[in-house]
Backbone as CSV, one residue per row, in Angstrom:
resi,resn,N_x,N_y,N_z,CA_x,CA_y,CA_z,C_x,C_y,C_z
1,MET,29.625,10.356,-16.423,29.517,9.226,-15.529,29.914,7.965,-16.299
2,GLN,30.880,7.217,-15.801,31.325,5.981,-16.423,30.485,4.813,-15.902
3,HIS,30.522,3.686,-16.636,29.817,2.480,-16.193,30.267,2.145,-14.774
4,GLY,29.304,1.874,-13.904,29.637,1.550,-12.523,29.685,2.750,-11.596
5,GLU,29.634,3.962,-12.154,29.624,5.153,-11.306,28.189,5.507,-10.940
6,SER,28.069,6.293,-9.889,26.744,6.729,-9.473,26.863,8.055,-8.735
7,LEU,25.746,8.726,-8.648,25.677,9.892,-7.780,24.327,9.871,-7.084
8,CYS,24.295,10.465,-5.918,23.078,10.462,-5.104,22.589,11.888,-4.942
9,LEU,21.321,12.091,-5.278,20.704,13.406,-5.141,19.920,13.477,-3.840
10,HIS,20.137,14.538,-3.085,19.438,14.768,-1.828,18.022,15.257,-2.142
11,PRO,17.024,14.844,-1.362,15.658,15.306,-1.630,15.525,16.829,-1.602
12,ALA,16.336,17.498,-0.795,16.254,18.959,-0.690,17.054,19.657,-1.774
13,GLY,17.718,18.872,-2.625,18.512,19.443,-3.707,19.985,19.236,-3.474
14,GLY,20.729,19.146,-4.549,22.174,18.969,-4.463,22.585,17.513,-4.449
15,VAL,23.870,17.307,-4.632,24.447,15.971,-4.668,24.983,15.631,-3.287
16,VAL,24.711,14.413,-2.842,25.237,13.939,-1.558,26.700,13.605,-1.755
17,THR,27.563,14.187,-0.941,28.994,13.906,-1.050,29.413,12.964,0.069
18,GLY,30.506,12.261,-0.167,31.018,11.349,0.850,30.286,10.027,0.896
19,GLY,29.428,9.763,-0.085,28.697,8.505,-0.120,27.530,8.486,0.847
20,ARG,26.613,7.655,0.574,25.438,7.471,1.431,25.162,5.982,1.496
21,PRO,25.415,5.371,2.617,25.119,3.942,2.712,23.615,3.722,2.634
22,CYS,23.224,2.686,1.957,21.792,2.384,1.905,21.594,0.886,1.999
23,ARG,20.552,0.510,2.714,20.243,-0.907,2.909,19.147,-1.386,1.995
24,ALA,18.403,-0.448,1.389,17.314,-0.836,0.496,17.225,0.167,-0.651
25,VAL,17.066,-0.361,-1.862,17.020,0.463,-3.064,15.857,-0.004,-3.937
26,LEU,15.071,0.964,-4.394,13.971,0.686,-5.303,14.363,1.219,-6.686
27,PRO,14.798,0.319,-7.594,15.180,0.768,-8.924,13.954,0.897,-9.828
28,GLY,14.044,1.772,-10.801,12.947,1.900,-11.749,13.206,2.963,-12.778
29,ALA,12.282,3.039,-13.746,12.360,4.056,-14.789,11.663,5.340,-14.340
30,PHE,10.672,5.209,-13.463,9.945,6.357,-12.902,9.457,7.301,-13.994
31,ASN,8.729,6.709,-14.932,8.207,7.462,-16.065,6.699,7.289,-16.164
32,PRO,5.942,7.871,-15.219,6.349,8.810,-14.175,6.493,8.122,-12.813
33,LEU,7.068,8.866,-11.864,7.026,8.485,-10.457,5.580,8.629,-10.027
34,HIS,5.041,7.636,-9.313,3.642,7.727,-8.894,3.458,7.228,-7.465
35,GLU,2.255,7.357,-6.982,1.923,7.000,-5.603,2.267,5.542,-5.291
36,GLY,2.138,4.660,-6.287,2.491,3.256,-6.073,3.957,3.079,-5.721
37,HIS,4.847,3.817,-6.388,6.281,3.749,-6.068,6.532,4.226,-4.639
38,LEU,5.919,5.346,-4.290,6.141,5.928,-2.967,5.579,5.033,-1.868
39,ARG,4.403,4.455,-2.117,3.803,3.543,-1.133,4.653,2.273,-0.999
40,LEU,5.161,1.764,-2.124,6.020,0.587,-2.089,7.268,0.862,-1.254
41,ALA,7.878,2.018,-1.439,9.065,2.375,-0.654,8.738,2.449,0.828
42,GLU,7.573,2.998,1.157,7.148,3.120,2.555,6.946,1.738,3.192
43,VAL,6.249,0.850,2.490,6.010,-0.506,3.001,7.325,-1.269,3.107
44,ALA,8.169,-1.161,2.083,9.459,-1.852,2.107,10.325,-1.371,3.262
45,ALA,10.312,-0.070,3.526,11.098,0.478,4.639,10.658,-0.134,5.958
46,SER,9.361,-0.338,6.127,8.871,-0.932,7.376,9.282,-2.398,7.482
47,ILE,9.391,-3.087,6.370,9.802,-4.499,6.384,11.308,-4.624,6.594
48,VAL,12.080,-3.818,5.887,13.544,-3.885,5.952,14.081,-3.240,7.227
49,GLY,13.334,-2.269,7.750,13.790,-1.559,8.942,14.797,-0.480,8.633
50,ALA,14.725,0.047,7.419,15.653,1.107,6.994,14.986,1.905,5.882
51,PRO,15.403,3.156,5.701,14.839,3.946,4.594,15.153,3.310,3.239
52,VAL,14.281,3.544,2.287,14.474,3.035,0.932,14.854,4.202,0.029
53,ASP,15.993,4.077,-0.644,16.405,5.046,-1.655,15.896,4.558,-3.005
54,PHE,15.791,5.476,-3.958,15.384,5.129,-5.313,16.614,5.132,-6.208
55,GLU,16.558,4.369,-7.315,17.671,4.328,-8.261,17.136,4.419,-9.679
56,LEU,17.691,5.334,-10.440,17.378,5.514,-11.852,18.650,5.254,-12.634
57,SER,18.643,4.205,-13.453,19.808,3.935,-14.290,19.607,4.611,-15.638
58,VAL,20.640,5.286,-16.105,20.562,5.934,-17.413,20.695,4.900,-18.527
59,LEU,21.132,3.699,-18.174,21.218,2.579,-19.110,20.196,1.536,-18.698
60,ASN,19.564,0.910,-19.689,18.531,-0.079,-19.413,18.718,-1.241,-20.368
61,VAL,18.489,-2.436,-19.886,18.646,-3.638,-20.705,17.665,-3.628,-21.880
62,ASP,16.465,-3.107,-21.672,15.396,-3.187,-22.675,15.136,-1.912,-23.467
63,LYS,15.740,-0.798,-23.067,15.383,0.488,-23.669,16.632,1.270,-24.036
64,PRO,16.478,2.290,-24.906,17.644,3.124,-25.235,18.111,3.926,-24.014
65,PRO,19.379,4.366,-24.011,19.883,5.178,-22.890,19.080,6.473,-22.747
66,LEU,18.997,6.971,-21.520,18.296,8.231,-21.267,19.211,9.405,-21.596
67,GLY,18.649,10.419,-22.217,19.388,11.642,-22.490,19.373,12.558,-21.283
68,ALA,20.212,13.575,-21.310,20.353,14.496,-20.175,19.026,15.157,-19.798
69,GLU,18.282,15.612,-20.786,17.011,16.291,-20.504,16.026,15.350,-19.812
70,GLU,15.972,14.105,-20.283,15.051,13.130,-19.690,15.494,12.753,-18.277
71,ILE,16.795,12.632,-18.051,17.301,12.335,-16.703,16.888,13.449,-15.744
72,LEU,17.070,14.700,-16.162,16.693,15.840,-15.314,15.196,15.856,-15.035
73,ARG,14.393,15.538,-16.044,12.941,15.525,-15.853,12.540,14.475,-14.818
74,ARG,13.076,13.280,-14.993,12.711,12.197,-14.069,13.274,12.461,-12.673
75,ALA,14.487,12.952,-12.584,15.090,13.250,-11.275,14.307,14.337,-10.554
76,GLY,13.778,15.298,-11.299,13.009,16.388,-10.694,11.790,15.920,-9.926
77,GLN,11.269,14.751,-10.272,10.090,14.214,-9.585,10.380,13.859,-8.122
78,PHE,11.667,13.702,-7.778,12.046,13.272,-6.434,12.332,14.446,-5.498
79,ALA,12.289,15.656,-6.027,12.560,16.832,-5.198,11.620,16.855,-3.996
80,ASN,12.211,17.029,-2.823,11.477,17.070,-1.555,10.728,15.784,-1.239
81,ARG,11.135,14.683,-1.870,10.447,13.410,-1.635,11.370,12.304,-1.133
82,ALA,12.504,12.109,-1.836,13.333,10.942,-1.516,14.731,11.096,-2.088
83,TYR,15.665,10.317,-1.547,17.005,10.232,-2.113,16.915,9.468,-3.429
84,LEU,17.630,9.950,-4.439,17.650,9.298,-5.747,19.089,9.072,-6.176
85,TRP,19.405,7.828,-6.482,20.693,7.470,-7.060,20.540,7.467,-8.571
86,ILE,21.448,8.112,-9.265,21.493,8.038,-10.720,22.731,7.222,-11.057
87,THR,22.522,6.140,-11.805,23.612,5.198,-12.072,23.700,4.872,-13.568
88,ARG,24.723,4.110,-13.872,24.877,3.497,-15.192,24.921,1.983,-14.967
89,ALA,23.955,1.478,-14.238,23.907,0.067,-13.846,22.660,-0.591,-14.440
90,PRO,22.761,-1.092,-15.667,21.573,-1.636,-16.316,21.113,-2.989,-15.782
91,THR,22.024,-3.785,-15.216,21.635,-5.116,-14.733,21.695,-5.151,-13.207
92,PHE,21.069,-6.177,-12.631,21.105,-6.285,-11.178,22.471,-6.725,-10.669
93,VAL,23.283,-7.346,-11.498,24.669,-7.616,-11.085,25.394,-6.280,-10.947
94,ASP,25.193,-5.383,-11.919,25.799,-4.050,-11.837,25.301,-3.301,-10.605
95,LYS,24.008,-3.387,-10.344,23.425,-2.704,-9.182,23.994,-3.292,-7.880
96,ALA,24.128,-4.614,-7.836,24.680,-5.268,-6.643,26.122,-4.832,-6.402
97,GLU,26.894,-4.626,-7.466,28.275,-4.141,-7.332,28.295,-2.750,-6.704
98,LEU,27.334,-1.907,-7.101,27.255,-0.542,-6.550,26.691,-0.518,-5.126
99,PHE,25.762,-1.425,-4.856,25.046,-1.426,-3.575,25.132,-2.796,-2.906
100,PRO,26.337,-3.214,-2.475,26.435,-4.517,-1.797,25.656,-4.500,-0.488
101,GLU,25.249,-5.698,-0.076,24.504,-5.869,1.184,23.172,-5.101,1.167
102,THR,22.578,-4.984,-0.009,21.355,-4.197,-0.168,20.183,-5.094,-0.542
103,THR,19.005,-4.700,-0.091,17.770,-5.335,-0.530,17.211,-4.486,-1.657
104,PHE,17.006,-5.112,-2.813,16.397,-4.416,-3.941,14.890,-4.636,-3.894
105,VAL,14.155,-3.564,-3.941,12.703,-3.605,-3.877,12.193,-3.573,-5.313
106,ILE,11.538,-4.650,-5.726,11.121,-4.790,-7.120,9.693,-5.314,-7.199
107,GLY,9.109,-5.197,-8.364,7.795,-5.765,-8.618,7.913,-7.184,-9.121
108,ALA,6.808,-7.917,-9.064,6.798,-9.313,-9.513,7.189,-9.430,-10.983
109,ASP,6.788,-8.455,-11.806,7.147,-8.505,-13.221,8.663,-8.412,-13.405
110,THR,9.325,-7.577,-12.621,10.790,-7.464,-12.693,11.438,-8.743,-12.183
111,ALA,10.914,-9.301,-11.098,11.465,-10.552,-10.566,11.372,-11.661,-11.607
112,GLU,10.251,-11.711,-12.309,10.065,-12.730,-13.334,11.082,-12.569,-14.465
113,ARG,11.312,-11.329,-14.894,12.313,-11.081,-15.946,13.721,-11.411,-15.449
114,LEU,13.973,-11.128,-14.186,15.298,-11.317,-13.604,15.760,-12.768,-13.638
115,VAL,14.826,-13.713,-13.599,15.191,-15.133,-13.625,14.930,-15.764,-14.985
116,SER,14.690,-14.940,-15.988,14.450,-15.430,-17.345,15.772,-15.537,-18.100
117,ALA,16.018,-16.685,-18.710,17.273,-16.913,-19.435,17.463,-15.927,-20.585
118,ARG,16.378,-15.380,-21.129,16.530,-14.461,-22.267,17.302,-13.198,-21.883
119,TYR,17.313,-12.849,-20.597,18.073,-11.688,-20.141,19.551,-12.001,-19.970
120,TYR,19.905,-13.238,-20.224,21.296,-13.671,-20.105,21.717,-14.327,-21.423
121,GLN,21.263,-13.731,-22.544,21.543,-14.239,-23.886,21.103,-15.698,-24.037
122,GLY,20.058,-16.088,-23.307,19.512,-17.435,-23.416,20.361,-18.509,-22.767
123,GLU,21.358,-18.101,-21.986,22.287,-19.073,-21.411,22.044,-19.247,-19.914
124,ALA,21.656,-20.446,-19.541,21.406,-20.762,-18.133,22.660,-20.551,-17.281
125,GLN,23.840,-20.800,-17.859,25.088,-20.628,-17.120,25.295,-19.165,-16.729
126,ARG,24.972,-18.240,-17.640,25.112,-16.811,-17.332,24.141,-16.401,-16.227
127,LEU,22.938,-16.930,-16.283,21.956,-16.651,-15.233,22.507,-17.130,-13.881
128,ALA,23.016,-18.360,-13.850,23.566,-18.917,-12.605,24.739,-18.077,-12.099
129,GLU,25.620,-17.655,-12.993,26.772,-16.838,-12.596,26.326,-15.479,-12.050
130,ALA,25.309,-14.901,-12.670,24.798,-13.611,-12.196,24.291,-13.733,-10.766
131,PHE,23.530,-14.774,-10.496,22.995,-14.930,-9.138,24.048,-15.342,-8.133
132,LEU,25.080,-16.042,-8.564,26.198,-16.329,-7.659,26.857,-15.028,-7.226
133,ARG,27.027,-14.103,-8.171,27.648,-12.808,-7.858,26.744,-11.976,-6.955
134,ILE,25.455,-11.936,-7.270,24.488,-11.192,-6.451,24.491,-11.736,-5.019
135,ARG,24.501,-13.064,-4.896,24.532,-13.705,-3.569,25.831,-13.365,-2.841
136,ALA,26.966,-13.434,-3.549,28.272,-13.149,-2.938,28.344,-11.715,-2.435
137,LEU,27.632,-10.798,-3.087,27.612,-9.395,-2.676,26.589,-9.127,-1.567
138,GLY,25.903,-10.165,-1.123,24.980,-10.037,0.003,23.671,-9.344,-0.323
139,CYS,23.276,-9.382,-1.591,22.033,-8.702,-1.985,20.858,-9.669,-2.011
140,ARG,19.680,-9.083,-1.811,18.421,-9.835,-1.798,17.366,-9.018,-2.531
141,PHE,16.181,-9.621,-2.689,15.085,-8.960,-3.388,13.813,-9.035,-2.553
142,LEU,13.165,-7.906,-2.405,11.864,-7.816,-1.745,10.863,-7.533,-2.862
143,VAL,9.904,-8.433,-3.039,9.060,-8.415,-4.236,7.620,-8.049,-3.918
144,ALA,7.139,-7.021,-4.617,5.739,-6.613,-4.516,4.947,-7.337,-5.593
145,GLY,3.849,-7.954,-5.204,2.977,-8.618,-6.167,2.223,-7.588,-6.992
146,ARG,1.571,-8.091,-8.019,0.848,-7.201,-8.930,-0.248,-7.995,-9.627
147,GLU,-1.315,-7.310,-9.974,-2.368,-7.966,-10.745,-1.895,-8.160,-12.177
148,ASN,-2.199,-9.347,-12.747,-1.849,-9.586,-14.144,-2.986,-9.098,-15.044
149,ALA,-2.865,-9.336,-16.341,-3.858,-8.846,-17.311,-5.250,-9.418,-17.043
150,ALA,-5.298,-10.598,-16.430,-6.584,-11.233,-16.118,-7.157,-10.757,-14.786
151,GLY,-6.441,-9.852,-14.114,-6.916,-9.343,-12.831,-6.576,-10.223,-11.644
152,LEU,-5.730,-11.233,-11.857,-5.327,-12.124,-10.766,-4.040,-11.622,-10.133
153,PHE,-3.965,-11.707,-8.815,-2.780,-11.257,-8.093,-1.646,-12.255,-8.297
154,VAL,-0.486,-11.752,-8.712,0.703,-12.577,-8.898,1.741,-12.108,-7.891
155,GLY,2.059,-12.994,-6.949,3.063,-12.707,-5.942,4.299,-13.555,-6.175
156,VAL,5.281,-13.382,-5.322,6.549,-14.106,-5.479,6.319,-15.620,-5.507
157,GLU,5.323,-16.099,-4.779,5.043,-17.531,-4.723,4.505,-18.078,-6.048
158,ASN,4.041,-17.204,-6.948,3.483,-17.635,-8.233,4.482,-17.540,-9.379
159,LEU,5.707,-17.150,-9.107,6.652,-16.858,-10.178,7.451,-18.058,-10.684
160,GLY,7.400,-19.169,-9.992,8.181,-20.321,-10.422,9.671,-20.060,-10.387
161,LEU,10.126,-19.423,-9.315,11.550,-19.098,-9.188,12.379,-20.376,-9.106
162,PRO,13.551,-20.400,-9.738,14.422,-21.575,-9.639,14.804,-21.844,-8.183
163,ASP,14.873,-23.119,-7.814,15.215,-23.501,-6.439,16.520,-22.869,-5.973
164,ALA,17.491,-22.751,-6.884,18.824,-22.255,-6.518,18.819,-20.800,-6.060
165,VAL,17.774,-20.029,-6.416,17.758,-18.606,-6.056,16.533,-18.208,-5.236
166,ARG,15.626,-19.121,-5.018,14.357,-18.802,-4.341,14.576,-18.107,-2.997
167,ASP,15.620,-18.500,-2.262,15.851,-17.926,-0.937,16.253,-16.450,-0.990
168,LEU,16.615,-15.946,-2.174,16.997,-14.537,-2.301,15.784,-13.618,-2.473
169,PHE,14.614,-14.193,-2.647,13.398,-13.427,-2.924,12.395,-13.578,-1.786
170,THR,11.940,-12.449,-1.267,10.911,-12.427,-0.230,9.746,-11.611,-0.758
171,GLY,8.558,-12.131,-0.577,7.379,-11.421,-1.053,6.829,-10.452,-0.023
172,ILE,6.286,-9.358,-0.509,5.534,-8.433,0.343,4.108,-8.944,0.361
173,PRO,3.540,-9.172,1.533,2.164,-9.680,1.577,1.190,-8.742,0.854
174,LYS,0.241,-9.349,0.143,-0.756,-8.574,-0.593,-1.482,-7.606,0.336
175,SER,-1.723,-8.038,1.558,-2.450,-7.195,2.514,-1.661,-5.936,2.896
176,ALA,-0.327,-5.992,2.762,0.506,-4.843,3.134,0.587,-3.801,2.025
177,LEU,0.368,-4.246,0.810,0.538,-3.328,-0.327,-0.328,-3.807,-1.477
178,HIS,-1.297,-3.021,-1.814,-2.090,-3.334,-2.994,-2.412,-2.034,-3.700
179,VAL,-1.593,-1.721,-4.707,-1.786,-0.506,-5.491,-1.889,-0.936,-6.955
180,PRO,-3.109,-1.052,-7.497,-3.268,-1.546,-8.869,-2.984,-0.477,-9.919
181,LEU,-1.851,0.198,-9.780,-1.505,1.292,-10.670,-0.079,1.092,-11.140
182,SER,0.166,1.348,-12.404,1.520,1.220,-12.921,1.860,2.442,-13.752
183,SER,3.154,2.636,-13.978,3.605,3.767,-14.787,3.063,3.674,-16.200
184,SER,3.009,2.449,-16.758,2.519,2.317,-18.131,1.045,2.706,-18.224
185,VAL,0.257,2.380,-17.212,-1.156,2.791,-17.202,-1.252,4.307,-17.120
186,LEU,-0.456,4.921,-16.260,-0.475,6.379,-16.137,-0.050,7.059,-17.437
187,ARG,0.949,6.500,-18.128,1.369,7.085,-19.405,0.254,6.990,-20.436
188,ARG,-0.434,5.832,-20.482,-1.552,5.675,-21.428,-2.659,6.681,-21.108
189,GLN,-2.959,6.843,-19.799,-4.028,7.782,-19.399,-3.681,9.214,-19.749
190,SER,-2.379,9.546,-19.714,-1.986,10.926,-20.003,-1.632,11.132,-21.477
191,GLY,-1.708,10.052,-22.274,-1.386,10.170,-23.687,0.094,10.156,-23.985
192,ARG,0.947,9.737,-23.017,2.407,9.722,-23.199,2.932,8.310,-23.373
193,ALA,2.158,7.407,-23.907,2.557,6.000,-24.064,3.909,5.927,-24.666
C-alpha cells in the first residue's frame, strides 16, 4: 500500500471492491477497540444521519508504523462489527484527501492536538494551510468530549479552537455520549501499556 492508498474491509470478511462512499469516519489506533469506540460511532451516526466507518492508519504522526501482524490483530477486532478502512494517512489532511466531504469523528484530545502548532513543525502557517485544504475538501469534525485527569468534562467548547477553524468543529452533547473509558486505560488494566 502506497501513501494515500486505502482498502476497506467488510465486517463479514473480505475487501470491499469498487470503493465504498462514506460520510463519516472514526479514525483511531484501536488498541484495543472498545465499547466507547462502538458507542461513539453509534451516536455519531445518529447525528450525521449516515453509518460511521472506522479508519486505522498504518502510519501515525506520534508512533512508529504498524507491522503486518499488528495490523491483522487490530483489524480482526472489527469482524462482524463494522467497516474498517486501512490507510497510510497519518495526518487529517491525508485523511481528508482520501475521504472528501466526510465528517471525522474524533475525541476532544485529538481535536486539541489537531489545532496545536507543534503538529505542524511549530509553524502557524502550516496549520493554516492544513485547515484551508481540509475546508476545501469539504471535511468537518464531530467531537466527543472526555473527562480530563481532574475528572472535569472537556468538550469542544473548552478547547480554545482558533476562530478561523471553529466552524469546522461540532461537539457531541455530553448527555448523548458519556463513556469514561479509553484505550490507554484498558491497556493499563490488562497489563499491555
